[in-house]
PLY file of the C-alpha trace (Angstrom):
ply
format ascii 1.0
element vertex 98
property float x
property float y
property float z
element edge 97
property int vertex1
property int vertex2
end_header
170.68 127.48 87.66
169.03 125.38 84.97
166.54 127.09 82.70
162.91 125.88 82.54
161.73 123.18 80.18
159.83 124.41 77.20
159.39 124.14 73.51
163.18 123.59 72.81
163.11 120.20 74.45
161.06 117.57 72.98
161.99 114.68 75.26
160.53 113.35 78.33
161.66 114.84 81.55
161.36 113.50 84.99
161.15 115.81 87.96
160.82 114.97 91.62
159.36 117.01 94.45
159.85 115.89 97.95
157.02 116.34 100.53
157.70 117.27 103.95
156.97 115.17 107.00
153.46 115.56 108.26
151.12 114.81 111.03
151.67 111.26 112.25
155.32 111.21 110.99
156.08 114.33 113.04
154.09 113.10 116.10
156.23 109.84 115.83
159.46 111.89 115.66
160.59 110.16 112.52
163.60 111.37 110.68
163.79 112.65 107.04
164.94 109.79 104.87
165.23 111.89 101.66
167.58 114.63 101.01
167.58 116.64 97.86
170.53 118.42 96.21
168.85 120.76 93.69
172.05 121.93 92.01
172.95 118.26 91.16
169.35 117.31 90.38
170.10 114.44 92.84
167.89 112.63 95.56
169.58 110.65 98.33
167.54 108.15 100.23
168.77 106.82 103.58
167.74 104.31 106.09
166.73 106.34 109.13
167.37 103.20 111.29
170.74 102.38 109.39
174.05 102.86 110.97
176.43 105.66 110.23
178.37 103.64 107.69
175.29 102.90 105.63
175.62 104.97 102.36
172.37 106.60 101.02
171.13 105.48 97.75
171.36 108.37 95.17
169.12 109.04 92.17
169.55 111.73 89.50
166.50 113.38 87.73
165.96 116.06 85.15
165.03 118.44 88.06
164.39 117.85 91.78
162.91 120.06 94.58
163.14 120.01 98.33
160.13 119.90 100.62
160.65 123.66 101.31
160.19 124.83 97.56
157.23 126.88 96.57
154.57 125.78 94.20
155.45 128.69 92.01
159.16 127.64 91.70
158.21 124.20 90.62
155.68 125.62 88.12
158.10 128.25 86.76
160.83 125.62 86.36
159.00 122.83 85.00
155.51 123.62 83.51
155.59 127.26 82.44
157.54 126.69 79.21
155.27 123.74 78.23
152.05 125.78 79.05
153.41 128.63 76.82
154.11 126.27 73.99
150.64 124.71 74.20
149.15 128.43 74.02
151.24 128.91 70.77
149.74 125.71 69.31
152.23 122.98 69.95
151.51 119.83 71.68
152.47 119.38 75.36
151.69 116.95 78.11
152.54 117.04 81.78
151.84 114.09 84.01
151.63 114.70 87.73
151.43 112.00 90.34
151.27 112.20 94.16
0 1
1 2
2 3
3 4
4 5
5 6
6 7
7 8
8 9
9 10
10 11
11 12
12 13
13 14
14 15
15 16
16 17
17 18
18 19
19 20
20 21
21 22
22 23
23 24
24 25
25 26
26 27
27 28
28 29
29 30
30 31
31 32
32 33
33 34
34 35
35 36
36 37
37 38
38 39
39 40
40 41
41 42
42 43
43 44
44 45
45 46
46 47
47 48
48 49
49 50
50 51
51 52
52 53
53 54
54 55
55 56
56 57
57 58
58 59
59 60
60 61
61 62
62 63
63 64
64 65
65 66
66 67
67 68
68 69
69 70
70 71
71 72
72 73
73 74
74 75
75 76
76 77
77 78
78 79
79 80
80 81
81 82
82 83
83 84
84 85
85 86
86 87
87 88
88 89
89 90
90 91
91 92
92 93
93 94
94 95
95 96
96 97
């Protein structure tokens, strides 16, 4: 398992957390179009209306999390080291979207 980001890394990291289907999506019986391979840090997007021969598009990130992940795991893996560094007087920035 990969270690958390912290003061030892001074580069920009991109992390993705996939959300689960919700409300109207579930009611419409939509299919999940985004699959996460956490070990490979890879997200595969497929067309739910596509045929069996349509290959998913794959994207690699510094870390990625499936819809079932806990908020604590995301924090521990991605933000805890940065927060710790800031508390020690180092600069740190976290941008969150979504």
